[in-house]
N, C-alpha and C positions, 0 to 999 in steps of 0.2 A: 329560410327556406319553407316551402310550403308543407313538407313532410309527406307521408304516404298518401296516396289518393284515398279520397272518402269512400267508405264501403257502402254498398247497396244494402237497402232494408226492404222488409216486406210491406211496409206502410202500416198505418195505425188500424186498429180493429174497425173504427168507425169508417175509415176510407174503404176497407175491405167490404164491410157491409153495403156502402153506398155503390161500390163497384158491382156487387152481386144483383143489387136492386135494379141498376140501370142496364146491366148487361142482359137482363131477362127481357127487355123490350126489343132487342134486336134479333132479326130473323136469320142471321148467318151461323148461329150455333156457338158451342162452347169455346171455339178458338179465340173468342174475344178476350178471354182471360189472359192469353199469352201475348196479344197484339194491340189491344185497344182499351186499356185500363181508363177508368174515369177519374176526374178530378175536379176540383172547384176553381173556377177562373178567379173568384174574388180574392183567393189568398195567393194563387201561384202567378197570376199575370202581373208582371212587375210594372205595367203601365198603368195600373189602377192608381187613382188619386193623383195622377200627374196631369195637369190641364192640357199640355201640349200632346202628350201621347194619347190622352182620352180622346182628343179630337180626331186623331188619326184612326183610332179604333172604330169610333162612331157606332152606328147601329148594328154593324157585323158581329159585335160581342155583347151588346146591351142585352141583359136578361137572359143570357145563354146558361144552360144547365149543365154543360160539360165542356171540357177542353177539347176543341177541334182545330185542325189546321184551317185558318181563315185567310181571306184575300180582301182586307179593307182597301179602300181607295187610297192611293199614295197622295199624300199632301206635301207639296213643295213648300219649303220654307225659304223666303227671300232674305237676303242679307247674311246668309250663313258663311262661316269661314271655310273656304275650300280652295284646292288647287286645281287649276284647268291647265293641262299641258305642262308648260314649264313656268307658269306664273299664276297668280291669282289677284284680283282686285278686292280690297276691303276698304270701302270708303274711297279716299283718294290715294291710298297707299297700294303700291304693287310689290308683292312679297314672293320670292322664289321658292321652288320647291326644297332646296337645301335648307332654307330657314325653317320650314314646316318639319322636315325630317329631324333637324336638329332640336326642335322643341319636343317632339315625340321621343327621340332618344333620351333626352333629359328626364322626361316622365318615366320611361322604362328603367333608367339607371336607379331610380329611388323606389322601385316597386319589388316586392318580394313574394306577392301572392297575385299572379296575373291570371285573369280569366279571359279566354279567347272564344269569340263566336265567328265561325266561318260560314260563308255562303257559296253559291256556285261560282262566284267570281274567282276564287282562288284556284279553281280547276281549270279554268279556260285556257291557261297556258300548257295544260296537259292534253288539250285536244278535245275537252268535253265542253260543248257550248253551254252558256248559261240560259236563262229563261226569259228574263225581262230586259236584257241590255239591247243595244242597237241591233246586234246580230243574234239576238236570243231566239230559242226554239219557239216560244209563244209569241214574240214579236213578229217573227216572219210568218208563223202560222198559228193564228189564234185558235183554231179548231183542235189543235194538238193538245191544248190544255184540258180538254174534256177527257183525255186518256188518263189523267191524274185526278179525276173526280170520282170519289168512291161509289156514289149511287149509280152513276153512269156505268161504271165498271161491272158492278154486281148485276144490273139488271139488262144488260145489252151484250149478247154474244159477239155482235160485230165490234163494239168497243174493245172487248177483250182481244179479239183477233188482232186489231190495229195495235193494241198495246203490246201483245206478244211480238208482233213483227218489229215494232220499234226497239224492243229489248234485244231481239236477235241481231240487229244491225247497229246497236249502240257502241260508240267509241270507248265506253267505260271499260270494255273487256281488254283493250290493248293499251289503255292509258297508264302512264307511270307518274309518280309524284314529281313535281316540278320544284324550283328553287324556293317558292313560297311554303310549300309543305315541309321542306327540309329545314327552312328558317325556324319553324315552330318546334322541330325536333331539337335544334340548337338551344331554343329557349328552355326547353325541358331539361336538356342536358346542363344547363347553368343552375337549375334547381329552383327556378322561380315560376314555373308553369304550374298553377294550381288545377285548372280544369280546362278541357278543350270542348267546347260545345259546337256541334256542326249541324247546320241544316242540310248538308250534302249527304247523298246516299251512295256514293262512289266508292267508299271504303279506302281513299287514298291517304288519310291520315294513319290508318293502320299500316298500309304499305310502306309509308315513309319511315315508320319506326316509333311513332309515339306510343306510350304505355296505353294499352286497351283500357286499363282501369281509370285513366284520366279522360277518356274520350266519352261524350255522351252524343250519341247519334240520335238526335231529337226526332228526325223524320224516317228513322229506320235505316236499312241497308239493303241495297239491290241484290247483293251476292247470294241471298237465300230466297227461298219461297216459302209461303205458309198456306196451309189450307184454311179456307174461311169456314168450314164446317167442323172438322176434327182437331184443328190445330197443328197438324203434323207440319214439321219444318224440316226442309232438306236444302242442299246446295243448288243454286240456280243452274248449275252446269247440267244436272240431269234434265230439267225442263227445256234447256236450250237444245240438248241432244235430241229430245222428242220433237221439238219443232224442226230440226234440221232432217228428221226422218219422215216428216210429212204432216204431223199434227198442227193444228192451227189454234186450238183452245184446249191445251192439256188440263186434264182434271186430275184430282188426288188419287194416287195409287195405294195409299195406305190401306191396309186390310184389317177388318175386324170380324173374327169368327169366319175367316175365309173369304169374306166379301170386300171388294174394293170399295172404298169410301165414296169416290166419285164427286166430291165437293169441288167448289170453285177454287183453282189456285191463283195466287197473287204474289207478286214479289213483296218481301218482308219490309215494305215501306209505308209510311203514313200518307195517304192521299187526302186531297181536300174534302172536308165533310167527315173524315174519319177520326175517331178519337185517338189522342196521344196517350203515351203510357205515363201514368201518374208518377211512378217512381222516377222516370227521367226527368220530368218537370220539376220534381221536388229537389233533385239533386241540382239541377241548373239554377233554380231560384236560390238555394242555399249558397252556391258558389258566387252568384252575383251579389248577395249580401255581404260575404266575407271578403271579397277581393279588394286589393288596393290599387288596381288598374284593370280597366275593361278595354280590350282590343277587339273591335268589330272589323272584320275583314271580308270583302267580296260579297256584301249583302246589302239589298236595298232596304233592309230594316223595315219591310211592309207586310211580312207574314207573321202573325201572331198564333200562339203565345211566344214562340221562340225569341222574337225581336224584343220582347219585354224585359229581357234581361239587361238591356242597355239602359232604359230609364230606371230600373231598380237600382243599378250601380250609381247612376248619376244622382239620383235622389238622396242616396247616402253620402254624397260629397266625394265619391270616387271619380278620378278623372277618367275620361273616355278618349280613346284614339280611334278614328274611323279611316279605314284604308279602302277605297273603292274606285272604280272607273268612272263612275256616274254619281250625281247627287243622290243623297239618301234623304229618307223622311225624318231622320234624326241628326242631321249635321249640326243643328242649333244646340245639341246637348254635348257636343264634343270639346275637348281642350284642344285637340289638334285634328284636322282632317286633310288628309293626303290623297289627292286625286291623280291617278296615273296608272301605270303598269303594276299590278299587285305583287308580282314576283320580284320585280325590281325594288319596289318600295320596302318589301319585307327584307330583302337581302341587304339593303342600306340601313334599315332599322335594327336588325338583329345580325349584324356582321359576326361570323364566327370568331372566336378567340384565335390568335395566332398560334 
């Protein structure tokens, strides 16, 4: 059994000194300490020194001085082992989904420290669209991606108005966990789930019942807001209420010496170009190194550094299972790749004990 969840730490003195130095260059104020800690890509990005993963990263990460959410071009790998619909072709062989599920179940049966990485695909059956799939938000409206770009959000009131409007109408507020989320709760109940790393901001792993101490929300959580000037953090419900009352770009209401801060409010999520939290990256990297099975679910595995945990595990000889509706950039690293409905695949893979 994996034992109690790893505890968070405050980071090394050197890391804290580096954070203070880098944070001083940003114009958005001291809230950076709570939402955008700095870290070194060279040590934490699991894709380093892996030729295939390095090719995917390309120039988007080369020479970077801090970890930020990046969007390298997706590299499709021919000849990967994957399932399309009810069957897959590998050379001249036709292999059915049941065979691939059986292989994945065999790997799971021998694992005692499973690390899971989830992406937007696990939440589509809860009514939350993904981003890059055939029906994804950004596939259908490429301009919508700008709303998740940090510089555009900070510098454009119009972008903020559109972003807040999209939050107001988001299906996240009525979404509930689906069978895929509940399957991961079952995995934890069995005592083999070490860490659950998620790129999702919807909070559905918490709602499903996974232990919060085992969850790493690498891109933050949409259910809170944070002020980019003073760091004040509050429930998103308050900002949504102000939007419904007629505000279009709510500012921070935190008071200091009787005066409202007035800083820019943002969901407590990590946008493209915004630095991730070093502590979360360190926990994810450590989990990827110690696991004996890596399970990547519902992610294109194209957004770094979060996706770097997969090559980190693979490079250590740890088997990788990928479950996704579409091909990913790392199918070639997997021991088993299941292509199809994610909830159904997880339900078959992690069937609850009678």
